[in-house]
N, C-alpha and C positions, 0 to 999 in steps of 0.2 A: 504493500500500500504506500509506503514511504517512497519507494522507487518510482511508482506511477505519479505520485505528487510532484517529485522533483522533475521528472520528464515533462509533465504538464506545464509546470512553471517555466522550464527552459524553453518550451515551444512558444508559450505566450510572450515571454520577454524577447525571444528571438524574432518573432513576428513583428513586435513593436519596434525593435532597434535595428533590425537588418537593413531597412531602407536608409536609416541615418548613417549606418556604417558604410554602405555603398556610396552615399553622397560624400562622406568625408574622404574616402579613398579617391574618388574621381575629382575631388577638389585639387588633388596633387597631380592630375593628369596633364601631361604637356600638350596633348592634342585637344581639339574642341569636340571630339566625338563623345557621344554618350554611351557607346557600346564597346569601343576599343580603347584599351589603356596603352598609351605609347611608352612614356617613361616618367619617372618621378621628377616633378618640377614645382617651383613656387611661382610659376608664370602668372597664374590667375590671382594670386594674392598680391603680386606686384601691381597688376592692372587694377585690382580693387582699390588699393591705396592711392592710385593715381587718378581715380575717378572722382572728380569734384562734386558731381551730383550726389553720389552715394555718401561721400564724406559730409556734405552739407545736411543730408537727410539724417545721418547718424547723429550729428550735432543737435539737430532739432529734436530727435527722439529722446536723446539723453537729457537735454535741457527740460523738455516737457515732463519726462518721467520723474526727474528729481524734484522739480518745482511742484508738480501735481501731487507727488507722494508726500512731500513736506506739508503742503496745505491740507491735503485730505487727512493726514495723520493728526494734525492739530485740531481740525474741525471735528473729525470723527471721535477723537479721544474725549473732547469736551461734551460731544453729543452722547457718548456712551455713559459718561459720569452722570449727565442729566437724566438719561433714561433709567439708569440703575437706581436713582433716588426716587423715582415715581412709584405710585401705588400700583398694585397688580393689574387692575383692568386697563388703566391708561398705559402701563408699560407694555402689555400685550398688544395694544392697538398700535403703539409706535413701532414695536418690533415687526409687526405685520407689514406696516408701511415701509419699513427699512428693507424687508426681505423682497419686496416687489421688484426693485431694480436688479436684484441678484438673479432672480429666476426669469425676469423679463428678457425676451430675445434682444440681442444687441441692436438689431436693425430697427426695432421700435424705438429704443432710446436714441439712436443716432438720428433717425428721421425727425422725431419730435423735437430734439434739441436744435436741429438745423432749421426747422420751421420757426422756432422761437427766436433764433438769432436773426433770421431773415426778417421777421416781423419787427424786431427792434431796429435793425439796420435801416430798413425802409423809412423809419420815422426819425432817425437821427442822422443828419448829414455828416459825412467824414468817416463813418464807421464801415469796415469791410470784414469779410470772413478772412481769418488769418491766424496768426499765432495766438492772439487773445482768445478767440472763440475756441480754438483747439485746446488751450490750457484750461479754460472753464469747463469744457466738456469732460476732460480727463479727471479733473478734480471732482466733478459731480458723480461720475460712475465709480470712483474709487472710495468715496466716503462710506457707503454701506459695508464694504469689506473691512475697513478699519474698525467700524463699530462692532462687527461680529468678532473681530480678533481681540478687542479690549474688554468687551462685556464679560466673558468667562473669568478673566482675571479679577474684575471688580466683584463678581459673585463669590469668588473663592477667598477674597480678602476679608479679614476681620475688621468690621466697621468700628469696633471699639477703640482701635489704635488711633484713628483720626479724632474720635471724641476725647480720648485721653490727652492728645496733643493740645486740643482746645482748652481742656480743663487746666492744663499746666501753663496756660497763658500765651500759647503760640497763636499768632494771627491766622485766620482761615486760609489765606492765600499761601502763607509760608507752611502751614500744616499740610496743605494739599501737595505742595512741591517737595517737602521733606519726608512726608509719610506715605501719601497715596501713590505718587508717581513712581517711587522705587518699587512698590509692591506690584504695580501693573506694567512696569517697564518691559518685561518680556512680551506682553501682548502688544504694546506700542511698537516695539521693534518688528514683531511679526507682521503687524498691520502695515508698517512702512515698506517692508520688503515685498509684501503681497501687492501693495499699491504700485510700487515701482515696477514689478514684473508685469503686472497686468497692463500698465500704461505703455511699457516698452513693447509689449506684444500686440497691442490693440491695432486692429485694421478697420473694422466697420465704422466705429465712431469717428476715427481720424479721417477716414475717406469722405464722410459727409460734412465734417465741420472744420476742415483744415483750410479750405479755399485753395488758391493757386500759389500763394506766397510762402506757405509753411507746410511742407510735406514731410511726414514721418517716414522712417525706414520701411515699414511694411507696405505703405502706399507706393513707395518708389520701387520696391521689389515687385509689386503687382504690375506696375507699369512696364517693368523690364520683361515680364512674361508675354506681353503683347508684341514685343519685337523678336527678331531671331534669337534663338537660345544662346546664352552666354554662360560659360562655366564660372563666371564671377559670382553667380548666384550660389553655386556650391561652396565657394570659398567664404562668402558672407554668411551663409547659413551655418557653416562649420564653426566660425568664430562666435556666432550667437549661441550655438549649442554649448560650446566650451565655456562661455561666460556664465550661462545659466547653471551648468554643472558645478562650476567653482562656487557660485553663490549658494547653491544648495549644500555643498560640502561645508562651507563656512557656517551656515545656519545650523546644520546638524551637529557640528563640533561644538557650537555655542550652547545648543540645547543639552548635549551630553554633559558638558561642563557644568551647566546649571543643575542638572539632575544629580550629579555627583556631589555638588556643593550642598544641595538640600539634604541628601542622605547623610553627609558628614554632620550637618547641623542637627539633624534628628538624633543621631547617635550620641552627640555631645549632650543634648538635652536629656536623653534617657539615662546617661551615666550620672 
């Protein structure tokens, strides 16, 4: 039974990652062919880093991802604190409203936001679809994920710690920063990483709300598929895959270190 389970898992993960492995191998192909491998070469990586359009799109993607993740983390954390302090019926209602954008198809969110931006732009002269609308759209769809990341940490926190800080004369804001934030910091970091990853990976919302002046990397890759095939897509996808893998490794190492630290603290308290 264990052997069958291992074989099954191997087949599943092999099916998932075999196409990515082929893509990585052919990103080092000296030829443009998608079937014949000529020789090992960094040709397409060199051409990738000499492509101004791709580099500009990468800069826009990273800038939007960082700014939207920071803004969404701040807004989402404060919203999570507010929701956690509400009474049960109102809390359930807010959580239901928060979950709608998560399960809602991206195309619905993208088109609705585009209509809103067009409605505002047509009534205010000088405004255009571009970096500003793209950033607002990314902040908007990232907030619910941050809230869902922070809320479990708030629920698991002992609320008496905050009250004790107030009783000892610490001001509310300082008590929040010194007591609450350290307790929910893992959730905040997780929310930030999730928002950053989702923003960097997003295509649908970016496609409808970026305009012609600020295109993200996924939108640029999509436009490249309309032209004759270029192996630069393989090189670019390989770099993105490696970046995500490194990010996941860092997150897992951090979580493992946090678990070990908690276990040591529990053992000390027991002793």
